[in-house]
C-alpha positions as CSV (number, residue, x, y, z in Angstrom):
1,X,16.2,-15.1,11.8
2,X,12.6,-16.2,11.2
3,X,13.0,-15.8,7.4
4,X,16.2,-17.8,7.4
5,X,14.6,-20.6,9.5
6,X,11.5,-20.7,7.3
7,X,13.6,-20.9,4.1
8,X,15.9,-23.5,5.6
9,X,13.0,-25.7,6.7
10,X,11.4,-25.2,3.3
11,X,14.4,-26.7,1.6
12,X,13.2,-30.0,3.1
13,X,9.8,-29.7,1.6
14,X,8.2,-29.8,-1.9
15,X,9.0,-27.3,-4.7
16,X,5.6,-25.6,-4.3
17,X,6.2,-25.0,-0.6
18,X,9.7,-23.6,-1.5
19,X,8.0,-21.3,-4.1
20,X,5.4,-20.0,-1.6
21,X,8.2,-19.3,1.0
22,X,10.4,-17.6,-1.5
23,X,7.6,-15.6,-3.1
24,X,6.2,-14.5,0.2
25,X,9.6,-13.4,1.4
26,X,10.3,-11.5,-1.9
27,X,6.9,-9.7,-1.8
28,X,7.3,-9.0,1.9
29,X,10.7,-7.4,1.3
30,X,9.3,-5.4,-1.7
31,X,6.4,-4.3,0.5
32,X,8.5,-3.1,3.4
33,X,12.1,-2.4,2.3
34,X,13.7,0.2,0.2
35,X,14.0,0.8,-2.7
36,X,10.5,-0.4,-3.6
37,X,8.5,-0.1,-0.3
38,X,5.2,-1.0,-1.9
39,X,3.4,0.0,1.2
40,X,3.8,3.7,0.2
41,X,1.2,3.1,-2.5
42,X,-2.3,2.0,-1.3
43,X,-2.9,0.1,-4.6
44,X,0.5,-1.6,-4.6
45,X,0.3,-2.5,-0.9
46,X,-3.2,-4.0,-1.4
47,X,-2.0,-5.9,-4.5
48,X,1.0,-7.4,-2.7
49,X,-1.3,-8.6,0.2
50,X,-3.8,-10.1,-2.2
51,X,-1.2,-11.8,-4.4
52,X,0.4,-13.5,-1.3
53,X,-2.7,-14.3,0.7
54,X,-5.1,-15.0,-2.2
55,X,-3.0,-16.4,-5.0
56,X,0.5,-17.5,-4.1
57,X,-0.4,-19.3,-0.8
58,X,-3.4,-21.2,-2.2
59,X,-2.0,-22.1,-5.6
60,X,1.3,-23.4,-4.1
61,X,-0.3,-25.3,-1.2
62,X,-2.8,-26.8,-3.7
63,X,0.1,-27.9,-5.8
64,X,1.9,-29.4,-2.7
65,X,-1.2,-31.3,-1.6
66,X,-2.1,-32.4,-5.2
67,X,0.9,-34.8,-5.2
68,X,-0.8,-36.8,-2.4
69,X,-4.4,-36.8,-3.6
70,X,-6.1,-39.6,-5.4
71,X,-7.1,-38.7,-9.0
72,X,-10.8,-38.1,-8.1
73,X,-9.9,-35.9,-5.2
74,X,-7.4,-34.0,-7.5
75,X,-10.3,-33.2,-9.9
76,X,-12.5,-32.0,-7.1
77,X,-9.8,-29.9,-5.6
78,X,-8.8,-28.4,-9.0
79,X,-12.5,-27.4,-9.6
80,X,-12.5,-25.6,-6.2
81,X,-9.2,-23.8,-6.5
82,X,-10.6,-20.7,-8.3
83,X,-13.2,-20.3,-5.6
84,X,-10.6,-20.7,-2.9
85,X,-8.4,-18.1,-4.6
86,X,-11.3,-15.7,-5.0
87,X,-12.4,-16.2,-1.4
88,X,-8.9,-15.6,0.0
89,X,-8.3,-12.7,-2.4
90,X,-11.4,-10.9,-1.2
91,X,-10.2,-11.5,2.4
92,X,-6.9,-10.1,1.4
93,X,-8.6,-6.9,0.1
94,X,-10.5,-6.6,3.4
95,X,-7.2,-7.0,5.3
96,X,-5.5,-4.5,3.0
97,X,-8.2,-1.9,3.6
98,X,-8.5,-2.6,7.4
99,X,-4.8,-2.7,8.2
100,X,-4.3,1.1,8.2
101,X,-7.6,2.1,9.9
102,X,-6.1,2.1,13.4
103,X,-3.0,4.2,12.6
104,X,-4.0,7.1,10.3
105,X,-2.3,9.6,12.5
106,X,1.0,7.7,12.3
107,X,0.6,7.4,8.5
108,X,-0.1,11.2,8.3
109,X,3.0,11.9,10.4
110,X,5.2,9.8,8.2
111,X,3.6,10.8,4.9
112,X,2.3,7.3,4.1
113,X,-0.7,7.5,1.8
114,X,-3.4,4.9,2.6
115,X,-7.1,4.3,1.7
116,X,-8.0,5.1,5.4
117,X,-6.4,8.5,5.1
118,X,-8.0,9.2,1.7
119,X,-11.5,7.9,2.4
120,X,-11.6,8.4,6.1
121,X,-11.5,5.8,8.8
122,X,-15.3,5.3,9.2
123,X,-15.9,4.8,5.5
124,X,-13.0,2.4,5.0
125,X,-13.9,0.5,8.1
126,X,-17.5,0.1,6.9
127,X,-16.4,-1.0,3.4
128,X,-13.9,-3.5,4.7
129,X,-16.3,-4.9,7.3
130,X,-19.0,-5.2,4.6
131,X,-16.6,-7.0,2.3
132,X,-15.4,-9.3,5.1
133,X,-19.0,-10.1,6.1
134,X,-20.1,-10.7,2.5
135,X,-17.1,-12.9,1.7
136,X,-17.6,-15.0,4.9
137,X,-21.3,-15.3,4.2
138,X,-20.7,-16.3,0.6
139,X,-18.1,-18.8,1.8
140,X,-20.6,-20.3,4.2
141,X,-23.2,-20.8,1.5
142,X,-20.8,-22.2,-1.1
143,X,-21.3,-25.8,-2.1
């Protein structure tokens, strides 16, 4: 129901917003639903999260906003887009690492391979926390 409502509302918006909704829905389905179920592979699960949160959302919303920006603001926003994509992609990696830390027992029970199962919860938590802190710190210092 939420997907249908989002896509229906998106039809009233710009082409970039329609692309982000459709792309997010498609990757979300590929992540969770058979036959692909990308979440079964730690790398593919992480890539799908990074693609949606880091690239697709930011590039499409930039394209949507660009239509309403003055030329000088467009140039400034375009110059920052790679930094924004990098920042949110790194946050996506941290999310991809952290999402499975609380439920390694359930993942073991259902045979889902995750980085938290492979590397151990404390190690993955420390890595994701360090990445999150470093990314947020770098973002705070960015011009």
